[in-house]
C-alpha positions in Angstrom: 16.8 14.3 9.0 18.0 10.9 8.0 17.7 9.5 4.5 15.2 6.7 5.3 12.8 9.2 7.0 13.1 11.4 3.9 12.4 8.6 1.5 9.3 7.6 3.5 8.1 11.2 3.5 8.2 11.5 -0.3 6.8 8.0 -0.8 9.8 6.8 -2.8 9.5 3.4 -4.4 10.9 0.7 -2.1 13.1 -0.7 -4.9 14.6 2.7 -5.5 15.3 3.1 -1.8 17.1 -0.3 -1.7 19.2 0.4 -4.7 20.2 3.8 -3.4 21.3 2.2 -0.1 23.5 -0.3 -2.0 25.6 2.6 -3.4 27.3 2.9 0.0 28.8 6.3 -0.7 31.0 7.3 2.3 30.2 10.5 4.2 33.4 12.2 3.1 32.5 11.5 -0.6 29.0 12.9 -0.1 30.3 16.1 1.6 32.8 16.6 -1.2 30.1 16.4 -3.9 27.8 18.6 -1.8 30.5 21.3 -1.8 31.0 20.9 -5.5 27.3 21.3 -6.1 27.3 24.6 -4.1 30.3 26.1 -5.9 30.1 24.6 -9.4 26.9 23.0 -10.4 28.1 22.2 -13.9 31.2 20.6 -12.5 29.0 18.6 -10.1 26.8 17.4 -13.0 29.9 16.4 -15.0 31.4 14.5 -12.1 28.3 12.5 -11.5 27.7 11.7 -15.2 31.1 10.0 -15.3 30.2 7.6 -12.6 28.5 4.2 -13.0 24.8 4.3 -12.2 24.9 8.0 -12.5 21.1 8.4 -12.5 20.9 6.5 -9.2 23.7 8.6 -7.8 21.8 11.8 -8.7 18.9 10.5 -6.8 21.1 9.7 -3.8 22.9 13.1 -3.8 19.7 15.2 -4.2 17.9 13.2 -1.5 20.8 13.7 0.9 20.9 17.4 0.1 17.2 17.6 0.5 17.6 16.2 4.1 20.1 19.0 4.8 17.7 21.5 3.3 14.9 20.7 5.6 16.0 23.3 8.2 16.1 26.0 5.4 12.4 25.4 4.7 11.6 25.4 8.3 13.4 28.7 8.9 11.3 30.3 6.2 8.1 29.2 8.1 7.2 26.6 5.5 4.6 24.1 6.6 6.1 20.5 6.7 3.5 19.3 4.2 4.8 21.8 1.7 8.3 20.5 2.2 7.2 16.9 1.5 5.0 17.9 -1.4 7.8 19.9 -3.0 10.4 17.1 -2.8 7.8 14.6 -4.0 9.2 15.8 -7.4 12.1 13.3 -6.8 9.6 10.5 -6.7 7.8 11.7 -9.8 11.0 12.0 -11.8 12.4 8.7 -10.4 9.3 7.0 -11.7 9.7 8.7 -15.1 13.3 7.5 -15.2 12.4 3.9 -14.6 9.7 4.1 -17.3 12.1 5.6 -19.8 15.4 3.8 -19.0 14.4 0.8 -16.9 16.4 2.0 -13.9 15.7 4.0 -10.8 17.3 7.4 -10.5 17.0 10.9 -11.8 17.6 11.8 -15.5 16.3 15.4 -15.3 19.2 16.3 -13.0 19.3 20.0 -13.9 15.8 20.6 -12.5 16.5 20.0 -8.8 18.8 22.9 -7.9 15.6 24.9 -7.3 14.5 22.5 -4.6 17.9 22.4 -2.9 18.2 26.2 -2.9 14.7 26.6 -1.5 13.5 28.7 -4.4 10.5 26.5 -5.4 7.5 25.5 -3.4 4.6 23.2 -4.2 1.4 24.7 -2.9 -1.3 22.2 -3.7 -1.6 21.5 -7.4 1.0 24.0 -8.7 4.6 24.8 -8.0 5.9 28.4 -7.7 9.5 29.2 -8.4 11.0 32.5 -7.0 13.1 34.2 -9.6 14.0 37.5 -11.2 13.7 38.5 -14.8 14.6 41.6 -16.9 11.5 43.2 -18.4 12.6 45.4 -21.3 9.4 45.4 -23.4 6.8 48.1 -22.6 3.3 49.1 -23.6 1.0 51.9 -22.7 0.3 50.4 -19.2 3.8 49.2 -18.4 7.1 51.0 -17.5 9.3 48.1 -16.4 13.0 48.3 -17.5 14.7 46.5 -14.7 15.1 43.2 -13.0 12.0 42.4 -11.0 10.9 39.4 -8.9 8.4 37.1 -10.4 6.9 33.7 -9.7 7.4 31.1 -12.3 4.4 28.7 -12.3 5.1 24.9 -12.9 2.5 22.2 -13.3 3.7 18.9 -11.8 2.4 15.7 -13.5 0.3 13.0 -11.9 -2.9 14.8 -11.0 -5.9 16.3 -12.8 -5.6 20.0 -13.6 -8.9 20.9 -12.0 -9.7 24.6 -12.0 -10.7 24.6 -8.3 -7.4 23.1 -7.3 -5.5 25.6 -9.5 -7.3 28.5 -8.0 -6.6 27.2 -4.5 -2.9 27.0 -5.3 -2.9 30.6 -6.5 -4.8 31.6 -3.4 -2.0 30.1 -1.3 0.6 31.9 -3.4 -1.2 35.2 -2.9 -1.1 34.7 0.9 2.6 34.0 0.8 3.9 36.5 -1.7 1.0 39.0 -2.1 -1.2 39.6 -5.2 1.0 42.2 -6.9 3.9 40.0 -7.9 3.7 38.9 -11.6 3.1 35.2 -12.3 4.7 33.7 -15.4 4.3 30.3 -17.0 6.2 28.6 -19.8 4.3 25.4 -20.8 2.9 23.6 -23.8 -0.4 23.6 -21.9 -0.9 27.2 -22.9 -0.6 26.6 -26.7 -3.5 28.6 -28.2 -4.1 25.9 -30.9 -5.3 23.4 -28.2 -8.6 25.3 -28.1 -9.3 23.9 -31.7 -8.6 20.4 -30.5 -9.9 20.1 -27.0 -13.5 20.7 -25.8 -14.3 23.9 -24.0 -14.9 22.0 -20.7 -11.4 20.6 -20.8 -9.3 21.3 -17.7 -6.4 22.4 -20.0 -8.6 25.0 -21.7 -9.9 26.3 -18.4 -6.3 26.6 -17.2 -5.4 28.5 -20.3 -8.1 31.1 -19.7 -6.4 32.2 -16.5 -3.4 33.4 -18.5 -2.6 35.9 -21.2 -0.3 34.8 -24.0 2.7 37.1 -24.3 5.1 35.2 -26.6 5.2 31.8 -28.4 8.4 29.9 -28.7 8.5 27.3 -31.6 11.4 25.3 -30.3 11.6 22.3 -28.0 9.8 19.0 -27.7 8.1 19.4 -24.3 4.6 18.6 -25.5 5.4 15.4 -27.2 7.5 14.2 -24.2 4.7 15.1 -21.8 1.8 13.7 -23.8 3.4 10.6 -25.5 6.3 10.0 -23.1 9.0 10.3 -25.7 10.0 12.0 -29.0 9.6 10.3 -32.3 10.2 11.5 -35.9 7.3 9.3 -37.1 3.9 10.3 -35.7 2.6 6.8 -36.3 4.9 5.6 -33.5 3.0 7.5 -30.8 0.5 5.6 -28.6 -3.2 6.3 -28.4 -3.9 5.1 -24.9 -5.2 8.3 -23.2 -8.1 10.6 -24.3 -5.6 13.4 -25.0 -3.4 11.2 -27.1 -6.4 10.1 -29.1 -7.6 13.7 -29.6 -4.3 14.8 -30.9 -3.9 11.7 -33.2 -7.4 11.9 -34.6 -8.0 13.0 -38.2 -6.0 13.5 -41.3 -4.3 16.6 -39.9 -3.0 14.7 -36.9 0.6 15.0 -38.0 0.4 18.7 -38.4 -1.3 19.1 -35.1 1.4 17.3 -33.2 4.0 19.6 -34.8 2.0 22.7 -34.0 1.2 21.7 -30.4 4.9 21.2 -29.6 5.2 24.8 -28.6 6.2 26.5 -25.3 4.6 29.8 -24.2 5.8 32.6 -22.1 2.9 34.1 -20.3 1.6 35.9 -17.3 -1.9 35.4 -15.7 -4.9 37.3 -17.1 -4.5 40.2 -14.8 -8.0 41.5 -15.4 -9.3 38.7 -13.2 -6.3 38.4 -10.9 -5.7 41.9 -9.6 -6.3 45.6 -10.5 -4.1 47.1 -13.2 -1.5 49.6 -12.2 1.5 51.3 -13.7 4.0 48.6 -12.8 2.2 45.3 -13.0 -0.6 45.9 -15.5 -0.5 44.4 -19.0 3.2 43.5 -18.8 4.7 42.1 -22.0 7.7 39.9 -21.3 10.4 38.1 -23.2 11.6 35.2 -21.2 13.6 32.1 -21.9 12.8 28.4 -21.6 13.7 27.1 -18.2 13.1 23.4 -19.0 
């Protein structure tokens, strides 16, 4: 697949396409960086970060590698629409980069190895990442003490989190991977305190009810970046343009709310509604880490 066809398929902004073309990176240079990415990702990141217009270069390299990855997705019997939807992440994060830095490119460069290695798939509203985790906590229904495959659920920005769309995504995942594999999710959207702020009919609250909270991590700034577009030490600096922003800012306890909501949660779906309990995949308690 050529680069122009790829950019058209992921609906990349024309200005970003033009700027990427102006880099004029020779084929030999691209192949060298591609080999470095495969053998030493951290070395690849360091090498690109040293270059002028490094964000634009990340966009170029990831897009070229995405073209090379097309056959990998096809060999795994992935519908072409899933391929385009999955790599639309590049367009999303390029737009975010422009909004934050005033330049086209990719700033969240450590996110895209999943796409290049064919380990993440966007199925409708949600993304599902294939990975293995070590489960060492047990309860009366669980006897897991080994590395097991799981699906890490990610929620791309840009669309409403409607329950019907979410369930349809899980339905596609069940068809591809079966209903017995555990699903995990690490997101500020699952913060229990949101139920005290948002109405019961909120899409976020409906999404939360599909999961069972297993662990709360009080580090990180994901929520503030996602909701307000940036981090700030002064809550008064945050905008109140959206309904969610206004809800979080409203009232005398707004400052405390923003500190409390900035949490990330390691969870698996509410298995009572997703599948029958059994010895291996019942009420599994997990201790995972933040994947960004």
